[in-house]
C-alpha positions in Angstrom: 114.5 96.5 87.2 113.6 92.2 87.5 110.9 93.0 84.5 113.5 95.1 82.6 115.6 92.6 82.4 114.4 89.5 82.5 112.0 91.3 79.2 108.7 90.6 79.9 104.9 92.0 80.4 104.7 94.5 83.2 100.9 93.5 83.1 102.4 90.0 85.1 103.7 92.1 88.0 101.2 94.9 87.7 97.7 93.1 87.7 98.6 90.7 90.9 100.2 94.0 92.8 97.3 96.0 92.4 94.7 93.4 93.1 96.2 92.7 95.9 95.7 95.8 97.4 92.5 96.7 96.7 91.5 93.1 98.6 93.6 94.0 101.0 91.7 97.2 101.6 89.0 95.0 102.7 90.1 93.3 105.5 92.8 96.4 107.0 91.6 98.7 109.6 90.5 101.4 107.6 93.4 103.7 109.1 95.8 101.8 107.8 94.2 101.5 104.1 93.8 105.6 103.8 98.2 106.1 105.3 98.8 102.8 102.9 97.4 104.9 99.9 98.4 108.1 100.9 102.0 107.2 101.1 101.6 105.7 97.2 101.1 109.1 96.1 103.9 110.4 98.0 105.9 107.9 96.7 105.6 108.0 92.7 106.1 112.2 93.8 109.1 114.1 91.5 112.4 112.5 93.2 110.9 108.9 92.7 110.3 109.7 89.0 113.1 111.4 88.5 115.9 108.7 89.4 113.9 105.4 89.2 112.7 105.9 86.0 116.3 106.9 84.7 117.7 104.1 86.2 115.2 102.3 84.7 115.6 103.7 81.1 119.6 103.4 81.4 119.1 99.4 82.3 117.3 99.3 79.7 119.3 100.6 77.1 121.9 99.0 78.7 121.0 95.5 78.0 119.4 96.4 74.8 116.0 97.2 75.4 113.7 99.5 74.0 113.6 102.5 76.5 110.7 103.2 75.8 108.4 100.8 76.7 111.0 99.1 79.0 110.0 101.8 81.3 106.3 102.0 81.1 105.1 101.2 84.8 108.2 101.6 86.9 106.1 104.5 88.9 103.4 102.5 89.0 105.6 99.1 90.3 106.8 102.7 92.8 103.1 103.7 93.9 101.8 100.1 94.5 104.5 99.1 96.9 103.6 101.2 99.8 100.0 100.1 98.9 100.5 96.9 99.4 103.1 97.0 102.4 101.6 99.4 105.0 98.3 97.3 103.6 100.2 93.3 104.9 101.3 95.6 108.0 97.6 97.0 109.2 96.1 93.1 108.4 99.1 91.8 110.3 98.5 94.9 113.2 94.7 93.8 113.4 95.2 89.6 114.0 97.6 90.5 116.6 95.2 93.4 118.1 92.1 90.6 118.0 94.8 87.9 119.8 95.7 90.3 122.5 92.0 91.1 122.9 90.7 87.2 123.2 93.9 86.1 125.6 93.0 89.3 127.7 89.4 88.0 128.7 
C-alpha cells in the first residue's frame, strides 16, 4: 500500500526482498527454507488475490492513480513476505542453537 500511495516503482521493493530471500537460503537451515518457500505459495493463493489485490486497486483509484499499473506486483509482495520472515526465523534459530551448543560443552 505504501508503494501504491507513494507512486514509486515496484522494483524498488521486489528486487531487494527477493535478493534477501535468495541470500537467506544459503544461511538458513534447509527445513526452514522449505517451509518458507511452501508458505510463500500458499500465502499468494485465491483469498489473498481476491482481497489484497482488490484493496490495492481500490486505493489506487481513490488517490487518482492508474489501477492497472499500481496493482502490479502486489501479489508478488504477498508471496515474498513469508519467505523472508520464516527464513529470518530459521537463521535466528540456527544462531541460538549454535550458541546453546557452545555453552553446553
